[in-house]
C-alpha positions as CSV (number, residue, x, y, z in Angstrom):
1,M,-35.6,279.4,162.6
2,T,-34.8,277.3,159.7
3,A,-36.9,276.4,156.9
4,D,-39.2,274.0,156.3
5,I,-37.6,271.1,153.9
6,I,-40.0,269.6,151.3
7,D,-39.4,266.2,150.9
8,G,-39.4,265.7,147.1
9,K,-38.5,261.5,147.3
10,A,-41.8,261.2,149.7
11,F,-44.1,263.5,147.6
12,A,-42.9,261.2,144.6
13,A,-43.7,258.8,146.4
14,T,-47.8,259.5,147.3
15,V,-47.6,260.8,143.4
16,R,-46.7,257.3,142.5
17,A,-49.5,255.4,144.7
18,R,-51.9,257.6,142.8
19,V,-50.9,256.4,139.5
20,A,-51.0,253.0,141.3
21,E,-53.9,253.1,142.2
22,H,-55.7,255.0,139.0
23,V,-53.4,252.3,136.9
24,S,-55.3,249.2,138.9
25,R,-58.5,251.0,138.0
26,L,-58.1,251.0,133.9
27,A,-56.8,247.5,134.7
28,S,-60.2,246.4,135.8
29,L,-61.5,247.7,132.6
30,D,-58.8,245.3,130.1
31,I,-56.6,249.1,129.4
32,T,-53.3,249.0,130.7
33,P,-51.0,252.6,129.7
34,G,-48.4,252.1,127.7
35,L,-45.0,254.1,128.2
36,A,-42.3,254.0,125.4
37,V,-39.1,255.0,126.0
38,V,-35.9,255.8,123.3
39,L,-32.3,256.1,123.9
40,V,-29.8,256.2,121.0
41,G,-26.3,255.6,122.3
42,E,-24.7,255.0,125.6
43,D,-24.7,257.9,127.5
44,P,-23.7,256.9,131.0
45,A,-26.6,259.6,132.3
46,S,-29.2,258.8,130.5
47,Q,-28.7,254.9,131.0
48,V,-29.5,255.5,134.3
49,Y,-32.6,257.4,133.4
50,V,-33.4,255.2,131.2
51,R,-33.3,252.2,133.9
52,N,-35.2,254.1,136.1
53,K,-38.0,255.1,134.4
54,G,-38.4,251.9,133.4
55,K,-38.3,250.2,136.6
56,Q,-41.0,253.0,137.7
57,T,-42.9,252.0,134.8
58,V,-43.2,248.1,135.7
59,E,-43.5,249.3,139.9
60,V,-46.6,250.9,138.9
61,G,-48.6,248.7,137.1
62,M,-48.6,250.2,133.4
63,A,-46.3,248.3,130.5
64,S,-42.7,249.8,130.1
65,F,-41.0,249.5,126.6
66,E,-37.4,250.1,125.8
67,H,-35.6,250.7,123.1
68,K,-32.1,251.1,123.2
69,L,-30.3,252.2,119.7
70,D,-27.1,252.5,118.3
71,V,-25.2,255.6,118.4
72,N,-24.8,256.0,114.8
73,T,-28.7,255.2,114.2
74,S,-28.9,257.4,111.1
75,E,-32.3,259.9,112.0
76,A,-34.3,258.0,109.7
77,D,-34.2,255.0,110.7
78,L,-35.2,257.1,114.6
79,L,-38.2,259.0,112.7
80,A,-39.6,255.5,111.2
81,L,-39.8,253.9,115.4
82,I,-41.6,256.9,116.4
83,E,-43.9,256.7,113.6
84,R,-44.1,253.2,114.4
85,L,-44.7,253.8,118.0
86,N,-47.2,256.5,117.0
87,A,-49.5,253.8,115.4
88,D,-48.9,251.7,118.1
89,P,-52.6,251.4,120.1
90,A,-50.6,249.7,123.1
91,V,-48.5,253.0,123.4
92,H,-49.5,255.7,125.4
93,G,-46.2,257.8,126.4
94,I,-43.7,258.5,123.8
95,L,-39.9,260.0,125.1
96,C,-36.7,260.2,123.2
97,Q,-33.9,260.5,125.4
98,L,-32.4,263.8,125.1
99,P,-29.4,264.9,124.0
100,V,-29.2,263.2,120.7
101,P,-26.1,262.1,119.0
102,D,-24.7,265.3,116.8
103,H,-26.0,263.7,113.5
104,I,-29.6,263.7,114.6
105,D,-31.5,267.1,114.8
106,A,-33.8,266.6,118.2
107,D,-36.5,269.3,117.0
108,K,-37.2,267.0,114.3
109,V,-37.4,263.7,116.8
110,L,-39.8,266.5,119.1
111,A,-41.8,267.4,116.3
112,A,-42.6,264.2,114.9
113,I,-43.6,262.4,117.9
114,D,-48.0,262.5,117.9
115,P,-48.9,265.5,120.7
116,A,-50.8,263.4,122.6
117,K,-48.7,261.0,123.2
118,D,-46.0,263.9,124.5
119,V,-45.2,262.8,127.7
120,D,-42.1,265.6,127.8
121,G,-44.6,268.3,127.2
122,F,-42.1,269.6,124.7
123,H,-44.0,269.5,121.1
124,I,-45.0,272.6,120.3
125,S,-48.5,271.9,120.4
126,N,-48.3,271.0,123.4
127,V,-45.6,274.3,124.3
128,G,-49.0,276.7,122.4
129,L,-51.8,274.9,124.4
130,L,-50.5,275.3,127.8
131,A,-49.4,278.6,127.1
132,T,-53.1,279.9,125.9
133,G,-54.3,277.2,129.3
134,Q,-56.0,274.8,126.9
135,K,-55.7,271.5,127.7
136,A,-52.3,269.9,127.0
137,M,-49.0,267.5,127.6
138,V,-47.6,269.3,130.7
139,P,-43.6,268.7,131.0
140,C,-42.7,266.8,133.8
141,T,-40.3,269.0,136.0
142,P,-43.0,272.0,135.7
143,L,-45.3,269.6,137.3
144,G,-43.5,268.3,139.7
145,C,-43.4,272.0,141.1
146,L,-46.1,272.7,140.4
147,M,-47.6,270.1,142.4
148,M,-45.3,270.7,145.6
149,L,-46.8,274.2,145.6
150,R,-50.2,273.2,145.7
151,E,-49.7,270.7,148.4
152,R,-47.6,273.8,150.0
153,H,-50.0,276.8,149.9
154,G,-52.9,275.4,148.7
155,S,-54.3,278.6,146.1
156,L,-51.3,280.4,144.9
157,S,-54.0,283.1,144.0
158,G,-52.3,286.5,144.6
159,M,-48.8,285.2,145.3
160,N,-45.8,286.8,144.1
161,A,-43.5,283.9,142.0
162,V,-39.6,284.8,140.4
163,V,-38.9,282.3,138.1
164,V,-35.0,282.6,137.6
165,G,-34.5,281.3,134.4
166,R,-36.0,281.3,130.8
167,S,-35.8,277.7,129.4
168,N,-38.0,275.9,127.4
169,I,-37.9,273.1,129.3
170,V,-38.8,274.5,133.0
171,G,-38.3,278.5,133.2
172,K,-41.1,279.3,130.5
173,P,-44.0,276.5,131.3
174,M,-43.4,276.9,134.8
175,A,-44.4,280.7,134.7
176,Q,-47.4,279.2,132.3
177,L,-48.4,277.0,135.3
178,L,-48.1,279.7,137.9
179,L,-50.1,282.0,135.6
180,R,-52.8,279.7,136.0
181,D,-52.9,278.7,139.3
182,S,-53.2,283.0,139.7
183,A,-49.7,283.7,140.7
184,T,-48.1,287.2,139.7
185,V,-45.1,285.9,137.5
186,T,-41.7,287.6,136.9
187,I,-39.3,285.8,134.6
188,A,-35.3,286.5,136.1
189,H,-32.3,285.5,133.5
190,S,-29.1,286.9,132.9
191,R,-30.0,290.1,131.4
192,T,-31.9,290.9,134.3
193,R,-31.3,294.3,136.5
194,D,-31.2,294.5,139.9
195,I,-32.2,290.1,140.3
196,E,-31.3,290.4,143.9
197,A,-33.6,293.0,144.6
198,L,-36.3,291.4,142.2
199,C,-36.2,287.8,143.9
200,R,-36.3,289.5,147.1
201,T,-39.6,290.3,146.4
202,A,-41.1,286.2,145.7
203,D,-43.1,284.6,147.8
204,I,-42.3,281.7,145.6
205,L,-38.9,281.6,143.9
206,I,-37.9,278.8,141.6
207,A,-34.4,278.4,140.8
208,A,-34.2,277.1,137.4
209,V,-30.7,278.6,135.8
210,G,-28.2,275.8,135.9
211,R,-25.6,277.6,138.0
212,P,-24.5,276.4,141.0
213,Q,-25.3,277.6,144.6
214,M,-25.9,281.0,142.8
215,I,-29.1,282.1,145.1
216,T,-28.0,282.9,148.0
217,G,-29.8,283.3,151.6
218,D,-29.9,287.3,151.4
219,W,-31.7,287.2,147.7
220,I,-34.3,285.2,149.7
221,K,-37.8,287.2,150.9
222,P,-38.3,286.0,154.9
223,G,-40.7,283.1,154.9
224,A,-40.3,282.2,151.0
225,T,-40.6,279.3,149.3
226,V,-38.5,277.6,147.7
227,I,-38.2,275.9,144.4
228,D,-34.3,274.2,143.7
229,V,-34.8,272.5,140.7
230,G,-30.7,272.7,140.0
231,I,-28.8,269.7,139.8
232,N,-25.4,270.9,139.8
233,R,-21.7,268.5,140.1
234,V,-19.1,270.6,141.8
235,P,-15.9,269.5,143.0
236,N,-15.7,267.4,146.4
237,G,-12.4,266.7,147.6
238,E,-11.1,263.4,144.8
239,K,-15.1,263.7,144.0
240,T,-17.7,265.3,143.6
241,R,-21.6,266.3,144.6
242,L,-24.4,267.2,143.8
243,V,-25.8,270.9,144.2
244,G,-28.8,272.9,143.4
245,D,-28.7,276.5,141.8
246,V,-29.1,277.5,145.8
247,D,-26.8,278.1,148.2
248,F,-29.4,275.8,150.7
249,A,-27.2,276.5,153.8
250,S,-27.7,279.9,153.5
251,A,-31.0,279.5,152.3
252,V,-32.4,277.3,154.6
253,E,-31.7,280.1,157.8
254,V,-34.1,282.9,155.7
255,A,-36.5,281.0,153.6
256,G,-40.4,279.5,155.3
257,A,-39.6,276.1,153.3
258,I,-37.2,274.5,150.4
259,T,-36.5,271.9,148.4
260,P,-33.3,270.0,149.4
261,V,-30.7,269.1,146.2
262,P,-30.4,266.1,145.8
263,G,-34.1,264.3,147.1
264,G,-36.3,267.9,146.3
265,V,-37.9,268.5,142.7
266,G,-35.8,265.2,141.1
267,P,-38.1,262.5,142.4
268,M,-41.1,264.3,140.8
269,T,-39.9,264.8,137.6
270,I,-39.9,260.7,136.7
271,A,-43.4,260.4,138.9
272,C,-44.9,263.3,136.7
273,L,-44.0,261.5,134.0
274,L,-45.8,258.2,135.2
275,A,-48.7,261.1,136.0
276,N,-49.2,262.0,132.4
277,T,-48.9,259.0,130.8
278,V,-51.7,257.5,133.0
279,T,-52.9,261.2,131.9
280,A,-52.6,260.4,127.9
281,C,-54.1,257.1,128.4
282,C,-57.3,257.8,129.7
283,R,-57.8,261.0,127.5
284,A,-56.9,258.4,124.5
285,N,-60.2,256.0,125.6
286,G,-62.1,258.9,126.3
287,L,-61.9,258.5,130.1
288,P,-62.3,260.9,133.0
289,E,-58.6,262.2,133.8
290,P,-56.5,261.0,137.0
291,E,-57.4,263.5,139.6
292,G,-54.8,264.7,141.5
293,L,-52.5,264.0,138.2
294,T,-53.3,266.6,135.7
295,I,-53.6,270.3,136.2
């Protein structure tokens, strides 16, 4: 028996449809959510991400503001732009595409974004709010994972969850979200003893460690739900191919459900960025938060 495949592409399309519906309702109030994306330099992967974000922002009816800056843009000029975007009432969400050039302090840039417009959920204020169970902007990738888990299981209460990886972007906020939904959560990392045995206790296994195909089928509890956040390029003849942190071929024979790579978590990240922008817009205008798009 093989696992059910969790189709992130199809689920992301559903989320975008919900976003478009909320944007349409806001339009009836003469309100248009606006997302500003700032890109410094010409990193090829970042350019693709920014282009996709802009395209999907417009497709759901939101306003897209793209700021593409020269690689030699000074930190002071970038911070000045963010200050202007913070003050612009047409902009409800601000995202500075990472990485930034070495001469710019990424932490300083993230700290300069108004926490209410921090749709990436990386500002220290939002990190603290999430950790203490208060209303926050939630990082997009963990939010997408949570949506898929809720869709799969309904309630996560009492389930054993293991998060492999302790990054600020995925591992830590993912653990906080699972705790909010009353799962019992363990974070595993490079120093964890007998990590394979720990993973085998998980009803929900989140792989976010950045090591290609590290987690194999014998690490997985039969019937567990496996969410593979990893996106790794590995050699494939003269080219490369994308694989996750989970060895899909062996895991799919053991798990109850699993996300593929590509086509799993990835599409949900941009969909949740759009959802966060709508949420930020509703909060800025004192309106009820969009149902089904927030925690």
